[in-house]
VOPAGU-2260 file (C-alpha; in pm, 1 decimal, decimal comma):
REM VOPAGU-2260
SITE   aa  ch    i         X         Y         Z
SITE  MET   A    0    4301,9    1136,8     133,4
SITE  ALA   A    1    3988,0    1124,5     -81,3
SITE  ALA   A    2    3658,0    1187,8      86,5
SITE  PRO   A    3    3429,0     884,1     127,8
SITE  PRO   A    4    3152,8     854,5    -132,5
SITE  SER   A    5    2828,5    1030,4     -50,6
SITE  PRO   A    6    2505,3     831,3      -5,9
SITE  VAL   A    7    2387,4     958,4    -345,3
SITE  GLU   A    8    2709,5     836,1    -507,0
SITE  ASP   A    9    2665,8     499,1    -335,7
SITE  LEU   A   10    2314,3     472,5    -479,7
SITE  ALA   A   11    2427,9     580,1    -824,8
SITE  ALA   A   12    2666,6     284,2    -832,0
SITE  GLU   A   13    2372,1      48,7    -772,9
SITE  PHE   A   14    2202,0     172,5   -1088,7
SITE  SER   A   15    2496,3     194,2   -1327,3
SITE  PRO   A   16    2467,5    -159,4   -1478,2
SITE  TRP   A   17    2095,2    -115,9   -1537,7
SITE  LEU   A   18    2131,3     226,8   -1696,7
SITE  LYS   A   19    2357,8      65,5   -1954,8
SITE  ARG   A   20    2154,9    -252,8   -1997,8
SITE  TRP   A   21    1825,5     -75,0   -2064,0
SITE  GLN   A   22    1976,0     237,5   -2225,4
SITE  LEU   A   23    1838,5     474,7   -1963,5
SITE  THR   A   24    1922,6     838,3   -1896,5
SITE  PRO   A   25    1924,8     966,2   -1535,5
SITE  ASP   A   26    1652,5    1224,7   -1483,3
SITE  GLY   A   27    1693,4    1313,2   -1115,5
SITE  ALA   A   28    1885,6    1226,8    -801,6
SITE  PRO   A   29    1860,8     868,4    -671,2
SITE  PHE   A   30    1699,2     813,0    -333,3
SITE  SER   A   31    1619,3     528,6     -96,3
SITE  THR   A   32    1321,7     396,3      96,1
SITE  ARG   A   33    1307,7     127,9     363,0
SITE  GLY   A   34    1289,0    -147,6     103,6
SITE  SER   A   35    1439,7     -13,3    -218,4
SITE  TYR   A   36    1667,1     223,5    -406,8
SITE  LEU   A   37    1505,7     441,4    -672,9
SITE  MET   A   38    1621,6     669,4    -952,4
SITE  PRO   A   39    1412,7     884,7   -1189,2
SITE  VAL   A   40    1521,0     806,7   -1544,9
SITE  ARG   A   41    1411,7     849,2   -1904,2
SITE  HIS   A   42    1340,3     544,1   -2117,6
SITE  ALA   A   43    1316,4     604,6   -2491,6
SITE  GLY   A   44    1265,0     970,1   -2402,3
SITE  GLN   A   45     975,8     900,5   -2164,6
SITE  PRO   A   46     981,9     948,1   -1784,0
SITE  ALA   A   47    1033,2     626,5   -1590,5
SITE  MET   A   48    1145,2     506,4   -1248,3
SITE  LEU   A   49    1422,4     254,9   -1190,7
SITE  LYS   A   50    1381,1      55,2    -870,5
SITE  VAL   A   51    1623,3    -185,8    -703,1
SITE  ALA   A   52    1446,7    -404,2    -445,3
SITE  LEU   A   53    1637,7    -470,7    -123,5
SITE  ASP   A   54    1424,3    -751,3      20,9
SITE  ALA   A   55    1203,1   -1039,5     -84,7
SITE  GLU   A   56     884,4    -848,0      -9,8
SITE  GLU   A   57     974,6    -577,7    -263,8
SITE  GLN   A   58    1086,4    -834,3    -521,0
SITE  ASN   A   59     761,6   -1028,9    -494,4
SITE  GLY   A   60     561,7    -707,5    -517,6
SITE  ALA   A   61     738,0    -635,0    -847,4
SITE  ARG   A   62     612,3    -966,4    -985,7
SITE  LEU   A   63     256,7    -866,0    -898,7
SITE  MET   A   64     308,5    -527,5   -1067,9
SITE  HIS   A   65     418,3    -711,7   -1382,0
SITE  TRP   A   66     111,0    -937,6   -1366,2
SITE  TRP   A   67    -125,8    -637,7   -1355,4
SITE  GLU   A   68      11,7    -524,8   -1693,6
SITE  GLY   A   69     -50,6    -156,5   -1626,3
SITE  ASP   A   70    -422,0    -197,0   -1553,3
SITE  GLY   A   71    -477,5      -7,6   -1228,8
SITE  ALA   A   72    -104,9      -1,1   -1154,8
SITE  ALA   A   73     200,6     163,6   -1307,0
SITE  ARG   A   74     312,3     -14,5   -1622,5
SITE  VAL   A   75     625,2    -228,3   -1591,9
SITE  LEU   A   76     866,6    -151,3   -1875,5
SITE  ALA   A   77    1137,1    -401,7   -1783,0
SITE  HIS   A   78    1198,5    -648,2   -1501,0
SITE  ALA   A   79    1500,0    -860,9   -1415,8
SITE  ASP   A   80    1623,3   -1014,3   -1091,1
SITE  ASN   A   81    1552,3    -759,4    -815,6
SITE  VAL   A   82    1529,1    -460,4   -1050,7
SITE  LEU   A   83    1214,9    -302,5   -1193,7
SITE  LEU   A   84    1171,3     -28,9   -1453,6
SITE  MET   A   85     826,4     126,8   -1451,4
SITE  GLU   A   86     650,3     429,9   -1589,0
SITE  ARG   A   87     678,1     737,0   -1367,6
SITE  ALA   A   88     393,8     948,7   -1229,9
SITE  THR   A   89     415,4    1302,1   -1369,9
SITE  GLY   A   90      69,4    1438,3   -1288,4
SITE  GLU   A   91      27,1    1719,9   -1039,1
SITE  GLY   A   92    -252,4    1561,9    -833,6
SITE  SER   A   93    -204,5    1425,1    -482,0
SITE  LEU   A   94    -462,8    1220,3    -296,3
SITE  PHE   A   95    -289,5    1307,2      30,0
SITE  ASP   A   96    -331,6    1680,7     -34,4
SITE  MET   A   97    -683,1    1624,5    -161,6
SITE  ALA   A   98    -784,8    1453,6     163,8
SITE  LEU   A   99    -643,8    1742,5     368,3
SITE  ASP   A  100    -802,8    2010,1     148,6
SITE  GLY   A  101   -1164,8    1916,9     211,2
SITE  ARG   A  102   -1188,7    1659,1     -69,9
SITE  ASP   A  103   -1154,7    1347,3     144,2
SITE  ASP   A  104   -1462,6    1184,0     -10,3
SITE  GLU   A  105   -1322,6    1233,7    -360,7
SITE  ALA   A  106    -984,0    1092,9    -262,6
SITE  SER   A  107   -1144,4     784,9    -107,2
SITE  ARG   A  108   -1355,0     721,7    -417,1
SITE  ILE   A  109   -1047,3     744,1    -639,8
SITE  LEU   A  110    -867,8     494,5    -414,9
SITE  CYS   A  111   -1168,2     260,5    -428,5
SITE  ALA   A  112   -1187,1     282,7    -807,7
SITE  THR   A  113    -815,9     202,3    -834,7
SITE  VAL   A  114    -848,7     -96,7    -602,7
SITE  ALA   A  115   -1143,2    -225,7    -806,7
SITE  ARG   A  116    -926,5    -221,3   -1121,2
SITE  LEU   A  117    -653,6    -415,7    -942,2
SITE  HIS   A  118    -905,0    -674,5    -824,1
SITE  ALA   A  119   -1061,3    -727,8   -1168,2
SITE  PRO   A  120   -1021,5   -1082,3   -1310,1
SITE  ARG   A  121    -724,5   -1151,5   -1538,2
SITE  GLU   A  122    -683,7   -1424,9   -1796,2
SITE  ARG   A  123    -344,8   -1535,7   -1664,6
SITE  PRO   A  124    -305,5   -1686,8   -1315,4
SITE  PRO   A  125    -127,5   -1458,5   -1065,9
SITE  PRO   A  126     222,2   -1525,0    -933,8
SITE  GLU   A  127     258,0   -1719,0    -611,7
SITE  LEU   A  128     123,2   -1501,4    -329,4
SITE  LEU   A  129     121,4   -1513,8      49,4
SITE  PRO   A  130    -210,6   -1614,2     210,9
SITE  LEU   A  131    -363,2   -1326,1     406,1
SITE  GLU   A  132    -366,9   -1524,9     730,5
SITE  GLN   A  133      13,8   -1539,8     717,3
SITE  TRP   A  134      27,1   -1164,0     662,5
SITE  PHE   A  135    -141,0   -1120,2    1001,7
SITE  ILE   A  136     119,1   -1319,6    1193,6
SITE  ALA   A  137     257,6   -1016,1    1380,7
SITE  LEU   A  138     -80,2    -939,4    1540,4
SITE  TRP   A  139    -105,2   -1255,5    1751,9
SITE  PRO   A  140     202,4   -1201,9    1976,0
SITE  ALA   A  141     133,0    -827,4    2001,5
SITE  ALA   A  142    -217,3    -898,1    2129,4
SITE  ALA   A  143     -82,5   -1152,9    2377,0
SITE  ILE   A  144     171,2    -904,9    2514,3
SITE  HIS   A  145     -28,1    -580,3    2515,4
SITE  GLY   A  146    -388,1    -697,1    2538,2
SITE  GLY   A  147    -650,9    -422,7    2543,0
SITE  ILE   A  148    -782,6    -313,8    2205,7
SITE  LEU   A  149    -531,3    -540,8    2031,1
SITE  THR   A  150    -712,9    -842,1    2173,8
SITE  ARG   A  151   -1031,7    -723,8    2007,0
SITE  CYS   A  152    -838,5    -660,7    1683,3
SITE  GLN   A  153    -714,2   -1018,0    1699,3
SITE  ARG   A  154   -1064,0   -1155,7    1750,1
SITE  ALA   A  155   -1189,9    -956,2    1451,0
SITE  ALA   A  156    -903,4   -1080,6    1233,6
SITE  GLU   A  157    -958,7   -1442,5    1336,8
SITE  ALA   A  158   -1330,7   -1422,4    1256,5
SITE  LEU   A  159   -1268,7   -1264,6     915,9
SITE  LEU   A  160    -992,9   -1503,8     818,9
SITE  ALA   A  161   -1205,9   -1802,3     921,4
SITE  SER   A  162   -1485,4   -1700,1     682,4
SITE  PRO   A  163   -1314,4   -1553,0     373,1
SITE  ARG   A  164   -1511,0   -1397,6      88,9
SITE  GLU   A  165   -1416,7   -1292,5    -264,2
SITE  GLN   A  166   -1051,0   -1398,2    -273,9
SITE  VAL   A  167    -829,5   -1186,8    -501,3
SITE  PRO   A  168    -463,6   -1085,9    -535,3
SITE  LEU   A  169    -428,5    -791,6    -297,2
SITE  HIS   A  170    -220,8    -477,4    -317,8
SITE  ALA   A  171    -204,4    -493,1      64,9
SITE  ASP   A  172     -70,5    -139,7     111,7
SITE  ILE   A  173    -325,5      93,2     -47,3
SITE  HIS   A  174    -299,0     446,0      88,2
SITE  HIS   A  175    -293,1     805,5     -31,1
SITE  CYS   A  176      75,5     802,1    -131,8
SITE  ASN   A  177      69,1     464,2    -308,7
SITE  VAL   A  178    -186,1     572,6    -569,7
SITE  LEU   A  179     -37,5     845,5    -786,5
SITE  ASP   A  180    -144,0    1080,4   -1064,9
SITE  PHE   A  181     -12,4     944,5   -1396,5
SITE  GLY   A  182    -161,5    1224,7   -1604,6
SITE  PRO   A  183    -343,8    1089,3   -1912,5
SITE  ARG   A  184    -325,2     734,7   -1767,6
SITE  GLY   A  185    -517,9     840,1   -1458,6
SITE  TRP   A  186    -462,3     730,6   -1099,1
SITE  LEU   A  187    -246,8     417,7   -1068,0
SITE  ALA   A  188    -105,8     213,1    -781,7
SITE  ILE   A  189     258,8     150,1    -698,9
SITE  ASP   A  190     446,9     -54,3    -437,2
SITE  PRO   A  191     222,1    -356,7    -379,4
SITE  LYS   A  192     301,4    -638,2    -140,2
SITE  TRP   A  193     244,4   -1003,3    -241,5
SITE  VAL   A  194     -71,1   -1120,5     -67,6
SITE  ILE   A  195    -390,5   -1300,2    -164,1
SITE  GLY   A  196    -711,0   -1285,1      38,7
SITE  GLU   A  197   -1050,2   -1122,2      80,4
SITE  ARG   A  198   -1085,5    -805,9    -125,1
SITE  GLY   A  199   -1225,7    -609,6     169,9
SITE  PHE   A  200    -882,2    -606,2     329,5
SITE  ASP   A  201    -748,3    -373,3      60,7
SITE  TYR   A  202    -996,3     -99,6     153,0
SITE  ALA   A  203    -910,3     -88,8     523,4
SITE  ASN   A  204    -591,6     115,7     499,6
SITE  ILE   A  205    -779,4     396,5     324,2
SITE  LEU   A  206    -933,4     449,6     667,3
SITE  CYS   A  207    -619,0     381,2     873,6
SITE  ASN   A  208    -328,4     556,5     696,8
SITE  PRO   A  209    -127,8     686,9     997,9
SITE  ASP   A  210      56,3     944,2     784,9
SITE  LEU   A  211    -272,5    1126,6     726,1
SITE  PRO   A  212    -323,6    1370,3    1017,7
SITE  ILE   A  213    -704,6    1353,7    1004,7
SITE  VAL   A  214    -719,4     975,0    1027,0
SITE  THR   A  215    -775,0     962,9    1404,1
SITE  GLN   A  216   -1080,7    1190,0    1396,7
SITE  PRO   A  217   -1390,0     982,4    1486,5
SITE  ALA   A  218   -1611,7    1182,5    1250,6
SITE  ARG   A  219   -1369,2    1117,5     964,6
SITE  LEU   A  220   -1384,1     742,6    1016,0
SITE  ARG   A  221   -1761,0     746,6    1047,4
SITE  ARG   A  222   -1797,5     942,4     721,1
SITE  GLN   A  223   -1536,2     750,9     520,1
SITE  VAL   A  224   -1677,5     414,4     620,7
SITE  GLU   A  225   -1997,9     521,7     446,6
SITE  VAL   A  226   -1811,0     654,3     141,7
SITE  VAL   A  227   -1586,7     351,1     102,6
SITE  SER   A  228   -1852,8      87,4     168,7
SITE  GLU   A  229   -2074,4     245,0     -99,6
SITE  ALA   A  230   -1793,9     297,2    -353,2
SITE  ALA   A  231   -1650,7     -52,5    -303,1
SITE  GLY   A  232   -1979,1    -236,9    -271,2
SITE  LEU   A  233   -1886,4    -366,4      73,0
SITE  GLU   A  234   -2107,4    -443,8     368,8
SITE  ARG   A  235   -2053,0    -161,7     620,6
SITE  ARG   A  236   -2010,6    -387,9     922,3
SITE  ARG   A  237   -1760,3    -615,4     749,7
SITE  LEU   A  238   -1558,5    -316,1     632,9
SITE  LEU   A  239   -1543,9    -191,5     992,7
SITE  GLN   A  240   -1427,7    -535,9    1103,0
SITE  TRP   A  241   -1145,6    -517,9     846,4
SITE  VAL   A  242   -1054,5    -170,3     969,1
SITE  LEU   A  243   -1037,8    -302,8    1325,3
SITE  ALA   A  244    -825,5    -600,8    1220,6
SITE  TYR   A  245    -594,0    -401,0     995,5
SITE  ALA   A  246    -542,6    -120,7    1247,1
SITE  GLY   A  247    -432,0    -379,6    1501,9
SITE  LEU   A  248    -191,6    -540,6    1255,1
SITE  SER   A  249     -41,7    -205,9    1156,6
SITE  ALA   A  250      -4,4    -107,7    1521,9
SITE  ALA   A  251     174,1    -437,7    1589,1
SITE  TRP   A  252     421,7    -366,0    1310,4
SITE  PHE   A  253     491,9     -18,3    1447,4
SITE  MET   A  254     531,4    -156,8    1799,3
SITE  GLU   A  255     801,4    -393,8    1675,3
SITE  ASP   A  256    1001,6     -84,7    1576,6
SITE  ASP   A  257     899,7     126,4    1881,6
SITE  ASP   A  258     742,1     367,4    1631,9
SITE  PRO   A  259     500,5     620,3    1789,6
SITE  LEU   A  260     274,1     591,8    1484,0
SITE  ALA   A  261     134,2     282,1    1654,0
SITE  GLU   A  262     -84,4     513,2    1862,8
SITE  SER   A  263    -259,3     641,7    1549,3
SITE  ASP   A  264    -359,8     288,0    1454,8
SITE  LEU   A  265    -471,9     210,8    1808,6
SITE  GLN   A  266    -696,1     516,9    1806,6
SITE  VAL   A  267    -850,2     412,4    1475,5
SITE  ALA   A  268    -906,4      63,2    1617,1
SITE  ARG   A  269   -1088,1     207,1    1918,6
SITE  HIS   A  270   -1307,2     426,2    1696,6
SITE  ALA   A  271   -1388,4     128,6    1473,9
SITE  ALA   A  272   -1481,9     -81,6    1778,5
SITE  THR   A  273   -1709,8     197,7    1900,0
SITE  LEU   A  274   -1886,6     211,9    1563,0
SITE  LEU   A  275   -1926,9    -165,7    1559,4
SITE  ASP   A  276   -2075,9    -160,3    1909,2
SITE  ALA   A  277   -2315,3     116,7    1813,6
SITE  ALA   A  278   -2430,6     -82,7    1512,4
């Protein structure tokens, strides 16, 4: 009896029609994330990434990537149905490593500069995007169930959403592993969501990224709030309010999956509340 196909073989089958359609050459093993299948390929001899979206969120994010036209984000080379072909990051830099190696300020400024490029006005209207208030829907029941700091996160979110400023298409998931080194093209974003709202929201996750071990250090938050507010041209207090709101939302998402990373976000929320009180 033949052995069942391996996960890699299963993924390879997903890409086969697109390799032929766009005349691509595999350039590495396929792999999967929570919302997509990916395969490194070469397109006309150049490194690229082939991505098959598994849910509507990923598909809508691909439309936003296409709208950015490579300005601040990876360039889309082809797009059809739920499949995206984009340029591939080949630089050696890592913002995650930079933040851990004593260059946290530099990493934050690079993230801010990338976000500013994404937020810059375009001539064409953006694709249909989800209002930011709908993006926060998971926070309300979490605050009702768990109370505590999540109640304060909810209040902060409600106040911000009731008085929006500077509405732009948002990346909505900016962090140290979603802005990559594209060599001569510089630092560019990947994997956006499909949200529109106040631009300050996009800077909050720089200060909340639960995968970054230093994120729960109070001194780190205090310092990076200053760095980010200056680099982004944001009012310090409003940025802290967005950090408080976003940390609560992220914690609510993790709680839905019983993920222990929720505690990281809750700690950041408490630190942000302390800084707001001190102000």
